[in-house]
TORDREN-561843 format. One line per 3 residues: number of its first residue (from 1); their letters; for each residue x, y, z negated of C-alpha. Coordinates in nm, 2 decimals. Layout:
BEGIN
NUM	A	X Y Z ~ ...
//
This chain:
BEGIN
1	XXX	0.08 -2.89 -4.20 ~ 0.36 -3.13 -4.08 ~ 0.66 -3.06 -4.16
4	XXX	0.81 -3.26 -3.86 ~ 0.70 -3.21 -3.54 ~ 0.51 -3.50 -3.35
7	XXX	0.77 -3.78 -3.19 ~ 0.54 -3.83 -2.90 ~ 0.66 -3.54 -2.64
10	XXX	0.44 -3.42 -2.35 ~ 0.63 -3.26 -2.02 ~ 0.41 -3.12 -1.79
13	XXX	0.47 -2.98 -1.42 ~ 0.28 -2.65 -1.26 ~ 0.11 -2.88 -1.10
16	XXX	-0.04 -3.01 -1.41 ~ -0.07 -2.63 -1.55 ~ -0.33 -2.60 -1.25
19	XXX	-0.51 -2.85 -1.30 ~ -0.54 -2.71 -1.66 ~ -0.60 -2.39 -1.54
22	XXX	-0.90 -2.57 -1.31 ~ -1.10 -2.70 -1.60 ~ -1.06 -2.45 -1.77
25	XXX	-1.24 -2.25 -1.51 ~ -1.55 -2.37 -1.53 ~ -1.59 -2.34 -1.89
28	XXX	-1.66 -2.03 -1.94 ~ -2.03 -1.89 -2.03 ~ -1.95 -1.51 -1.97
31	XXX	-1.78 -1.26 -1.81 ~ -1.46 -1.09 -1.96 ~ -1.37 -0.75 -1.99
34	XXX	-1.08 -0.79 -2.14 ~ -0.79 -1.06 -2.17 ~ -0.58 -1.05 -2.54
37	XXX	-0.26 -1.26 -2.45 ~ -0.10 -1.42 -2.77 ~ 0.30 -1.39 -2.72
40	XXX	0.49 -1.57 -2.60 ~ 0.30 -1.92 -2.54 ~ -0.05 -1.73 -2.38
43	XXX	0.18 -1.51 -2.13 ~ 0.15 -1.76 -1.86 ~ -0.14 -1.94 -1.92
46	XXX	-0.35 -1.58 -1.94 ~ -0.13 -1.40 -1.66 ~ -0.32 -1.79 -1.45
49	XXX	-0.63 -1.74 -1.56 ~ -0.69 -1.31 -1.53 ~ -0.58 -1.36 -1.16
52	XXX	-0.84 -1.61 -1.09 ~ -1.09 -1.41 -1.33 ~ -1.00 -1.05 -1.18
55	XXX	-0.92 -0.92 -1.53 ~ -0.72 -0.65 -1.54 ~ -0.76 -0.54 -1.86
58	XXX	-0.47 -0.74 -2.00 ~ -0.30 -0.66 -2.39 ~ -0.07 -0.85 -2.60
61	XXX	-0.03 -0.93 -2.93 ~ 0.28 -1.08 -3.13 ~ 0.20 -1.24 -3.49
64	XXX	0.44 -1.41 -3.71 ~ 0.44 -1.57 -4.00 ~ 0.68 -1.57 -4.30
67	XXX	0.84 -1.90 -4.28 ~ 1.09 -1.83 -4.58 ~ 0.84 -1.95 -4.80
70	XXX	0.92 -2.19 -5.11 ~ 0.61 -2.41 -5.04 ~ 0.44 -2.54 -4.79
73	XXX	0.12 -2.50 -4.90 ~ 0.21 -2.10 -5.01 ~ 0.32 -2.10 -4.65
76	XXX	0.02 -2.20 -4.51 ~ -0.18 -1.94 -4.70 ~ 0.08 -1.65 -4.59
79	XXX	-0.05 -1.35 -4.45 ~ 0.03 -1.32 -4.08 ~ 0.25 -0.97 -4.02
82	XXX	0.14 -0.84 -3.65 ~ 0.43 -0.77 -3.48 ~ 0.24 -0.55 -3.19
85	XXX	-0.15 -0.55 -3.14 ~ -0.38 -0.32 -2.95 ~ -0.53 -0.02 -3.06
88	XXX	-0.87 -0.04 -3.11 ~ -1.00 0.18 -2.87 ~ -0.89 -0.03 -2.60
91	XXX	-1.07 -0.31 -2.78 ~ -1.39 -0.15 -2.90 ~ -1.72 -0.30 -2.70
94	XXX	-1.52 -0.58 -2.52 ~ -1.58 -0.93 -2.43 ~ -1.25 -1.01 -2.50
97	XXX	-1.11 -1.36 -2.42 ~ -0.78 -1.42 -2.64 ~ -0.53 -1.66 -2.51
100	XXX	-0.24 -1.87 -2.63 ~ -0.11 -2.20 -2.52 ~ -0.22 -2.47 -2.78
103	XXX	-0.42 -2.42 -3.07 ~ -0.22 -2.64 -3.29 ~ -0.29 -2.49 -3.71
106	XXX	-0.49 -2.24 -3.50 ~ -0.34 -1.99 -3.80 ~ -0.22 -1.80 -3.49
109	XXX	-0.50 -1.71 -3.27 ~ -0.72 -1.71 -3.54 ~ -0.61 -1.43 -3.69
112	XXX	-0.61 -1.28 -3.35 ~ -0.96 -1.31 -3.31 ~ -1.04 -1.21 -3.64
115	XXX	-0.85 -0.87 -3.53 ~ -1.02 -0.85 -3.25 ~ -1.34 -0.83 -3.37
118	XXX	-1.26 -0.59 -3.69 ~ -1.19 -0.35 -3.37 ~ -1.51 -0.37 -3.23
121	XXX	-1.43 -0.66 -2.99 ~ -1.60 -0.95 -2.88 ~ -1.37 -1.27 -2.88
124	XXX	-1.34 -1.57 -2.73 ~ -1.04 -1.78 -2.79 ~ -0.94 -2.00 -2.51
127	XXX	-0.59 -2.25 -2.52 ~ -0.48 -2.50 -2.25 ~ -0.42 -2.76 -2.49
130	XXX	-0.59 -2.83 -2.88 ~ -0.45 -3.03 -3.12 ~ -0.77 -3.15 -3.36
133	XXX	-0.51 -3.31 -3.63 ~ -0.35 -3.03 -3.69 ~ -0.62 -2.79 -3.74
136	XXX	-0.60 -2.60 -4.04 ~ -0.92 -2.38 -4.06 ~ -1.20 -2.64 -4.14
139	XXX	-1.34 -2.76 -3.81 ~ -1.28 -2.48 -3.64 ~ -1.17 -2.53 -3.30
142	XXX	-1.16 -2.29 -2.96 ~ -1.41 -2.20 -2.76 ~ -1.25 -2.32 -2.44
145	XXX	-0.94 -2.55 -2.38 ~ -0.86 -2.78 -2.13 ~ -0.70 -3.09 -2.29
148	XXX	-0.70 -3.27 -2.61 ~ -0.38 -3.43 -2.73 ~ -0.15 -3.50 -3.07
151	XXX	0.19 -3.47 -2.87 ~ 0.42 -3.20 -2.84 ~ 0.35 -3.06 -2.52
154	XXX	0.62 -2.92 -2.31 ~ 0.53 -2.66 -2.06 ~ 0.73 -2.62 -1.74
157	XXX	0.81 -2.26 -1.88 ~ 1.01 -2.36 -2.15 ~ 1.22 -2.65 -1.98
160	XXX	1.61 -2.59 -1.93 ~ 1.56 -2.20 -2.03 ~ 1.86 -1.99 -2.21
163	XXX	1.85 -2.06 -2.62 ~ 1.54 -2.26 -2.70 ~ 1.72 -2.52 -2.41
166	XXX	1.54 -2.87 -2.39 ~ 1.77 -3.17 -2.37 ~ 1.58 -3.42 -2.22
169	XXX	1.60 -3.77 -2.40 ~ 1.66 -4.11 -2.28 ~ 1.29 -4.21 -2.13
172	XXX	1.18 -3.81 -2.13 ~ 1.03 -3.76 -1.78 ~ 0.91 -3.45 -1.60
//
């Protein structure tokens, strides 16, 4: 797992996001009974997909991995803490689309997928961007993704907001 963020950044517009959603829609091989949106990154793409697919059973999962471990190797082996997760009765027997914005290491979405499955759901994963160069889980990949990149993606909902404000440097474009 790299300790430094990629030096290359991609800034997306809302039109870019719409095109990514349009690329995802024809990929789905089944109908889904529910969606599990991973906070915070999966909320907006999941909402757009839910509207386009007519899915009304929308759930959220919030996952944290301890960041204060003594070594990078220990951080990779850390167990996830589920801050919020749907009750089993909301998942059992349901085909669930698990949505996040980016598949980087794959740890977060993988943890959610396994927990949905353990609860009796039938999860498949979906992201806007897949970064195969950071994937940790032995060649695992999302079931559905709109694009592949090794860059740090800045989505339109991340720009110029609050404490996480992104200052554009010289040469950066929206």
